[in-house]
C-alpha positions in Angstrom: 132.2 49.6 118.8 134.8 52.3 119.0 136.2 51.2 115.7 132.8 51.6 114.0 132.1 55.1 115.2 135.4 56.5 114.0 135.7 54.6 110.7 136.1 56.6 107.5 132.8 55.2 106.1 130.8 56.4 109.2 132.4 59.8 109.2 131.6 60.2 105.5 128.0 59.1 106.0 127.6 61.5 108.9 129.1 64.4 106.9 127.0 63.6 103.9 123.8 63.4 106.1 124.6 66.7 107.7 125.3 68.4 104.4 122.0 67.0 103.0 120.1 68.2 106.0 121.5 71.7 105.7 120.7 71.7 101.9 117.1 70.4 102.4 116.6 73.0 105.2 117.9 75.8 103.0 115.7 74.8 100.1 112.7 74.6 102.3 113.3 78.0 103.7 113.7 79.5 100.2 110.6 77.8 99.0 108.6 79.1 101.9 110.0 82.6 101.4 109.1 82.6 97.7 105.6 81.3 98.4 105.1 84.1 100.9 106.3 86.7 98.3 103.9 85.3 95.6 101.0 85.3 98.1 101.8 88.9 99.0 101.9 89.8 95.3 98.5 88.1 94.6 97.0 89.8 97.7 98.1 93.3 96.4 96.7 92.6 92.9 93.4 91.5 94.4 93.2 94.7 96.5 93.8 96.8 93.4 91.2 94.9 91.5 88.7 95.3 94.4 89.3 99.0 94.4 88.8 99.3 90.7 85.5 97.3 90.9 84.3 99.5 93.8 85.1 102.6 91.9 83.3 101.4 88.8 80.2 100.5 90.9 80.3 103.9 92.6 80.5 105.6 89.2 77.6 103.5 87.9 75.5 104.4 90.9 76.3 108.1 90.4 75.3 107.9 86.8 72.0 106.2 87.6 71.4 108.8 90.3 72.0 111.6 87.7 69.6 110.0 85.3 66.9 109.2 87.8 66.8 112.5 89.8 65.3 114.6 87.0 62.8 111.8 86.2 61.6 111.6 89.7 61.3 115.4 90.0 59.4 115.5 86.7 57.0 112.6 87.3 57.0 112.3 91.0 56.4 108.6 90.5 58.7 106.4 92.7 57.6 103.2 91.0 58.8 104.5 87.6 62.1 105.4 89.1 62.5 102.0 90.7 61.8 100.3 87.3 64.3 102.6 85.6 66.9 101.7 88.2 66.3 98.1 87.5 66.6 98.6 83.8 69.8 100.7 84.1 71.4 98.1 86.4 70.4 95.2 84.2 71.7 96.9 81.1 75.1 97.7 82.6 75.8 94.0 83.3 
């Protein structure tokens, strides 16, 4: 038994196994780190896109308000304003 544990073949296999384990562990660590970086990049891009969409919607609502305020003051008819809001929102899509 003692001969087997200290044979050249066993030592080579153990060293190769240890080197392979270190290599696989390092590759796994780097793959995980890169995936994390990519997810962070995508998250930042989605936040920017969400801010742009929110700004565009806010701008559209302000434009609709500017168009409808004079109409409601002139006509005093809320149903007309509601229909115009629907028309403006549908045409902006």
